[in-house]
C-alpha positions as CSV (number, residue, x, y, z in Angstrom):
1,M,104.5,-9.6,176.3
2,A,105.3,-10.9,172.8
3,E,109.3,-9.9,171.6
4,I,107.1,-9.9,168.0
5,A,103.4,-9.5,167.4
6,F,101.0,-9.6,164.9
7,V,97.4,-7.4,165.2
8,G,94.7,-7.8,163.2
9,K,93.9,-4.7,160.8
10,A,91.6,-6.6,158.3
11,P,91.8,-10.3,156.6
12,G,94.9,-11.1,155.7
13,R,96.7,-7.4,157.1
14,Y,98.5,-6.9,160.2
15,Q,100.0,-4.4,162.3
16,L,103.4,-5.6,163.3
17,W,104.6,-5.0,166.8
18,L,108.4,-5.3,168.1
19,G,110.2,-4.8,171.4
20,G,108.2,-6.1,174.2
21,N,110.1,-8.1,176.8
22,A,109.4,-11.6,178.4
23,S,109.0,-9.9,182.3
24,G,106.1,-7.7,180.5
25,T,107.6,-4.6,181.7
26,R,107.8,-3.1,178.4
27,L,105.5,-3.4,175.8
28,N,105.6,-3.8,172.3
29,R,105.7,-0.8,169.7
30,V,103.8,-0.5,166.0
31,W,107.0,-1.1,163.7
32,K,104.9,-1.3,160.5
33,D,101.3,-0.5,160.2
34,V,100.3,-2.5,157.5
35,V,101.9,-6.0,156.5
36,K,100.0,-8.5,154.2
37,D,100.5,-12.3,155.5
38,A,102.3,-13.1,152.2
39,E,105.2,-10.3,153.2
40,I,105.3,-11.4,156.7
41,E,108.7,-13.4,156.2
42,Q,110.0,-11.0,154.1
43,E,109.3,-8.4,157.0
44,L,111.0,-10.0,159.3
45,R,113.7,-11.9,157.7
46,P,116.1,-8.8,157.3
47,L,115.4,-8.2,161.0
48,L,116.3,-11.4,162.3
49,A,119.5,-11.5,160.2
50,R,120.6,-8.0,161.6
51,Y,119.8,-8.9,165.4
52,A,122.0,-12.3,164.7
53,K,125.1,-9.8,163.7
54,E,124.4,-6.6,165.9
55,R,123.3,-8.2,169.3
56,N,124.8,-8.5,172.7
57,A,126.1,-11.2,174.5
58,G,122.6,-12.8,175.9
59,E,120.3,-10.3,174.5
60,R,116.9,-10.9,173.6
61,F,115.0,-10.2,170.4
62,G,112.7,-7.3,171.9
63,D,115.6,-5.4,174.1
64,W,117.2,-5.6,170.6
65,C,114.6,-4.3,168.9
66,D,113.7,-1.8,171.6
67,R,117.9,-0.6,171.4
68,I,117.9,-0.6,167.8
69,V,115.6,-0.7,165.6
70,L,112.5,0.9,167.2
71,N,115.0,3.9,168.1
72,E,116.2,4.1,164.5
73,Q,112.4,4.7,163.9
74,V,112.0,7.2,166.0
75,A,115.3,9.2,164.6
76,A,113.8,9.0,161.3
77,A,110.7,10.0,162.0
78,N,112.3,13.5,163.7
């Protein structure tokens, strides 16, 4: 499974999925429901910068997303 995935919803519009792992034992989850193709870089840049600062030694991006970003998303929804 990809650690970052894009699923087309309409021409030039995608769902952004995060948090899968390389072994395929954890699936991605939707992080953003609609991202326009011109906005993909601005959506990912802050995530990747944050990952570079906050990750644990040897932690992959998908693992970090599952541990931090997606848990923050769930907490914000509650």
